[in-house]
C-alpha positions, 0 to 999 in steps of 0.5 A, a space after each residue: 500500500 502506498 504511503 500518504 504523509 500527513 505533514 503535521 506534528 499536531 496530535 489533534 490533527 493527526 488523530 482527526 485525519 486518521 478518522 476522517 480518511 479511514 478507508 482510503 487506500 493509503 497508509 497514513 504516516 507522520 513526519 516523525 514516523 518517516 524520520 523527518 524533523 522540519 518546520 515550514 515557514 507559513 509565509 503565504 497570505 491565504 490558507 491555500 498558499 500556506 497549505 501549498 507551501 507545506 505540502 510541497 516542501 514535505 513532499 519533496 523532502 519525503 518523496 511521498 504524496 503529502 497532505 498538508 492543510 492550513 486552517 483557522 477561524 475567521 470572525 466577522 466582527 474582527 474583519 476576518 481575524 485571526 484568520 491565517 494567524 489563528 495558531 499564533 494569534 496570542 503570540 508564539 508559545 501560547 496555549 489553546 487556552 491562551 488563544 481562546 482568552 485572547 480572542 474573547 477579550 477582543 470580542 468583549 464589547 461585541 453583542 452575542 448575535 454579532 459574533 458570527 464566525 467561520 472555521 475554514 480548512 484548505 487541504 493541499 495534496 502534493 506530489 514530489 514532482 510539484 503537482 498539487 490538488 486543492 480541497 477546501 471546507 467551511 462551517 459557520 457558527 457563533 463565538 460564545 463568551 465561555 468555553 464549553 466542552 472537552 473534545 477537540 482543540 484550538 478554538 473548538 470550545 467557543 465555536 457554537 453551532 446554533 442549529 445543534 445547540 453545541 460547541 464544536 468541543 461538545 460534539 461527538 466525534 461522529 457528528 464533528 466528522 460530518 459538520 466540521 470544516 476539516 471534515 468537509 475538506 477531507 471528504 473532497 480529499 478522500 475522493 481525490 485519493 480514491 481516484 488516484 488509487 484507482 488510476 494507479 491500479 489500472 496502470 499497474 494491471 494495464 
């Protein structure tokens, strides 16, 4: 079975992708499992640019088909912040709790109904030769004033789905894997990976 490198060392993301891509005909491996220790500077100005940068860099170093994503939270009242700076919003070395606290402080004087927000995920699938496929997903919600829930990571505890009456961190894995931004992007990526595997199989036995 061919390998697919997940270009992240974030344990939460690895866990989610192993669940979201369950059933694709690839062996999912991490940089650590491949003996790769590197960081790619996210110099892009969009989620897509950063996903492309990371996927291509890891694909060239590993020689493997590589999946990388860039994802984050965009709050309308903050003109799209934290956006591509979601993981660095509260400064380098900040914890998830620090980032949540920092964001809530920014929204302190914004009325609850005006706290509309969107989680965005862009996945890049890169081949060592430079070919790249792009998949994306988005989900909409509101930012609440107090964290709720123990599941998930990042801003999940304050991202509220009005229709479900739960935050992202209160959702079961089964539901999250249906409605999250990463789940939507991963479904598109799974289609690409399955088609690729079929093409490889046809070529092998042609």
